C-alpha positions in Angstrom: 110.2 100.1 106.7 110.9 99.3 103.1 112.6 96.3 101.5 114.0 95.3 98.2 111.5 94.5 95.5 113.0 91.1 94.8 112.2 89.6 98.1 109.2 87.2 98.1 106.2 88.4 100.0 105.9 86.9 103.5 103.0 87.0 105.9 100.3 89.4 104.8 100.3 91.3 101.5 98.3 94.5 101.3 97.4 96.4 98.2 96.1 100.0 98.7 94.8 102.6 96.4 93.0 105.9 96.3 91.1 107.8 93.6 89.5 111.2 93.2 87.2 112.4 90.5 87.9 115.0 89.3 91.6 114.2 90.2 92.3 117.4 92.2 90.7 118.9 95.3 86.9 119.2 95.6 86.0 115.9 94.0 84.8 112.6 95.2 87.8 110.9 96.9 87.7 107.2 97.7 90.1 104.6 99.2 90.4 100.9 99.0 92.6 98.0 100.1 92.9 94.3 99.8 94.6 92.0 102.3 95.8 88.5 101.5 97.5 85.9 103.7 97.5 84.5 107.2 93.7 83.8 107.0 93.0 87.6 106.9 91.8 87.8 103.3 89.7 90.9 103.1 88.9 93.9 101.0 87.2 97.2 101.7 86.6 100.7 100.3 84.9 104.0 101.2 85.0 107.7 101.1 88.3 109.4 102.0 86.8 112.8 102.8 83.4 114.5 102.5 82.6 114.8 98.7 83.5 118.1 97.1 85.5 119.3 100.1 89.0 120.7 100.0 90.3 117.5 101.7 88.9 115.4 98.9 92.1 114.9 96.9 93.8 111.9 95.3 96.7 112.0 97.8 94.4 112.0 100.8 92.6 109.1 99.2 95.8 107.2 98.7 96.9 107.7 102.3 93.4 106.7 103.5 93.7 103.4 101.7 96.9 102.5 103.5 95.7 103.8 106.8 92.5 101.7 106.7 94.5 98.6 105.7 96.8 98.9 108.7 93.9 99.7 111.0 92.2 96.5 109.8 95.3 94.4 110.5 95.8 95.8 113.9 92.1 95.5 114.9 92.5 91.8 114.0 95.4 91.5 116.3 97.9 90.8 113.5 101.5 91.7 114.2 103.4 89.6 111.7 105.2 90.4 108.5 103.4 92.9 106.2 104.2 93.9 102.7 102.3 97.1 101.7 102.0 97.5 97.9 100.8 100.7 96.2 101.1 102.6 93.1 101.3 106.0 94.9 104.9 107.0 94.7 104.2 109.9 96.9 102.9 107.8 99.8 105.6 105.1 99.4 108.4 107.6 99.2 107.1 109.7 102.1 106.8 106.6 104.2 110.4 105.6 103.4 111.6 109.1 104.2 112.8 109.7 100.6 110.3 112.5 100.2 109.4 115.1 102.8 105.8 115.8 103.6 105.4 119.4 102.4 101.6 119.8 102.1 100.1 120.7 105.4 96.8 118.8 104.7 98.8 115.6 104.3 100.8 115.8 107.5 98.1 114.3 109.8 97.6 111.4 107.3 101.3 110.8 107.2 101.6 110.9 111.0 98.7 108.5 111.4 100.2 106.0 108.9 103.6 106.2 110.5 102.0 105.6 113.9 100.2 102.5 112.6 103.3 101.3 110.8 105.3 101.5 114.1 103.0 98.9 115.6 104.0 96.4 112.9 107.7 95.8 113.3 108.1 93.7 110.2 106.5 96.0 107.6 107.7 97.3 104.3 106.3 99.6 101.7 106.9 98.8 98.1 105.9 100.9 95.0 104.4 98.9 92.2 103.1 99.8 88.8 99.4 100.6 88.5 98.9 97.4 86.4 99.8 95.4 89.5 97.3 97.1 91.7 94.2 96.2 89.7 91.8 95.0 92.4 92.4 97.9 94.7 91.9 100.3 91.8 88.7 98.6 90.8 87.4 99.0 94.4 88.2 102.7 94.5 86.3 103.2 91.2 83.4 101.2 92.5 83.3 103.4 95.6 83.2 106.5 93.5 80.2 105.1 91.6 78.5 104.2 94.8 79.2 107.7 96.3 77.7 109.4 93.2 74.6 107.2 93.4 74.2 108.1 97.1 74.6 111.8 96.4 72.0 111.5 93.5 69.6 110.0 96.0 70.2 112.9 98.4 72.5 111.0 100.7 76.0 111.8 101.8 
């Protein structure tokens, strides 16, 4: 499920990200992704968990970004080559099997992402520096601002 960093991207390229403010549990956690290629260009973002809940963490947000991206591709019927790029070493290394999933609250997210990834036979996860994940990062930050605005208005 992972490839060498030197290979040129083929098919669809996904960038995913997640953010949580404050950075640990009980903040506002948001996810985002962008998709480019194969006529599927798209971007989306949203809340990863209920604001200020124990599930509202940066790692849950990161996993949520990758999950939503693969769900989008599968809903569109896409089954071609996918390169998934993210600056979350934890998600990338857990998906490659390099890191074990030790935190109980992340196990369902990891299982869901593995299940989705299994439906895309030509998929690889690649860790990239944060500086190469600018648009997905912008979308997560925008989603935090929107969530705060909704909370200030009494929404959820």
